[in-house]
N, C-alpha and C positions, 0 to 999 in steps of 0.2 A: 681512700688506699686503693692503689692499682695491684690487681691482682696478678702473678708472674705469669709469664707466658710458659708454657709445654715445649720443651723443642722439640717435639716430634710433629706437634702442630705451625712451628714455621716453615711457611714458604719456602724459604729459602735453606729448610732443611729437606726436604718433599714430602709433608706428614701430613693428615689426610683434614686438616683443618685448613689447607693451603688457600681455599678459595675465601675464607671468610673476611671480609673488609673488617673488622675488629681485628683478628689476629694482624692482618696485616697495619693494620693503624697503630698497635700495638710494638708491634717491631718496630714502626717507625721512628718510637720517641726516642731511641737511644743509640748509641753508637756500639757496633758489636768488636769486639778486640780478640784480635789472635796471638798469642804470647807465645815465640820462637827462642827457645832457652838454650845456650851453647855452652858447654862446659862447664866442673863442679859449683863454682861459686854461683853463678846464673841459674842452673838446675834447683839450687835450695832455695833463691827468691823465687820463683815460680811455682815450686813445690807448695810453697807457703801461702800462693795466691789459690793455686789450688785446693789445698785442705783446712785452709782457714776462713778463709772470704767467700760470702754467698755474694755474687756478681751473676746476674744474667748476662750483662753485657760479655762477660770472659766465657761463662758455663765451662765448658769441657775443652776450649779451642787452645789447649796450653800441649805444646811439645817440647817435651826436655831431652836435648841431644846430646852425647857424648863421643869422644873416641875412645874412653876406657872405662873398661867395664865395671871396675873396682868403684869407681868415682861415682858412677850411676847406683852402685850398690850401697854405696856409704849414705850419698843422698837417702833412698831409701829405710835404711836401718837408723837413719836421724829421724825420720818423719814415724816410723813404724813406734818409736822410743820417746814421741814426743806427741803420740794419738791419744786423746783423752774420750773420743765416743766411736761408738759403733761406726757412726756415719763416715767420722776419718778414716777409719779403716778400711771401710771400704773404697772410698775415695783414692787410698794409698793402692789398695789392689788396681783400683782400675790405670792409675798409673802407670803401674806394671806391665799391664795386660795393651794398653792400647796409646799411652802418652810418652812413652818414652822410646828413644832411636839412639845405636849403639851403629856408631861409622868411622873409619878409618882404620888404623893399624896399631892399638895398645897405646893411647896416650901420645900429646904433642910435645910432653917433658916441659912447656911452657916458651914452646920456641913456636912464634904464630905462622911464620911460613911453614909449619909441619900441618899444622890445624888447617890451614887454607889447600897445600896438599891433598891432604885429608879429604875436604870436601869438594875439590874437583874431582878424587878420583870415584868417589862416591853419591856424588849426587843425582846422574841420571838415574842409577842401579838401588840406591835405597834412600837419600832426602827428599827429593822433589815429591815421592807422590803422598807419601803423608804429612808432608804440609799443604799438599791440594787437598787431601782427606779432612782437613779440618775445618771444611767448609768456608773459608773465608771467602767475599766476594764483594765485587765492586760497593767502595762506602763506606768498607769497615775498616778501623785501624788496626794496622801490625805491631805490635812492641817487641825489638829484640834486644833481648838481652845477653849480656857479657858480663865479668866481673876480670877487671882491667890486670894485668898481670900473668895471666896462662895463655897458654898456646892455642887450646883445641876452639875455644870461645873466640877469641881475639883474629885469628887468623880463619875462620869458618864461615861468622857470621856477614861480615863485608862482600865476602865470595857469593853466600849462599843469595843476600838482598840484591846484587846484580843479577845474578841467573834467575832470580823471581820476577826481578823488575824489567827485564832487558830480553829474554829469550824465551822461557818455559811456561810462564801462566798468565794466562791473560786473565783473571780474576784478581790475581794481586796486581798485575803491572799499574794501575787504577793507585793501587792503595801506598805504591813505594815510590810513584812518582817525585814525590816530595823531599823526600826522604836522602838523596844520593848526593 
């Protein structure tokens, strides 16, 4: 059985074991994933990945995005209510600190054009850097989650994908090229 890779030792994260051929070899044995979730439904699904599944390919590269603070709070309260271990509670605390992003103007109200406009307004000032900070590199997979029917996710994710592919992030351009 293979031993797991400590994120601090991964060459793409800049750890001390970066030069080790063994670490590079192990890292190259799986595709790394980043999950971008926009809107309440997508946030609930992605947060389950974060707290319930141990998968070093995903690790902590999950970003929950929403334009409505109460939707994010509802998602986190639901997670808190269902947490069964101290480890899950610690992961929920990590989501609160590092893996959620509030953008836009107070909710899109099931109007996808509002979600798109919020993403347009806040992409350069609030959205781009947290996505890039997830450490996604060329060759990694990006899973974009939305729940159909809402406004924030349906409007923002297509715009965010377009921006990450075509304009701003060299590291994500290679990953998103085949998804447009």
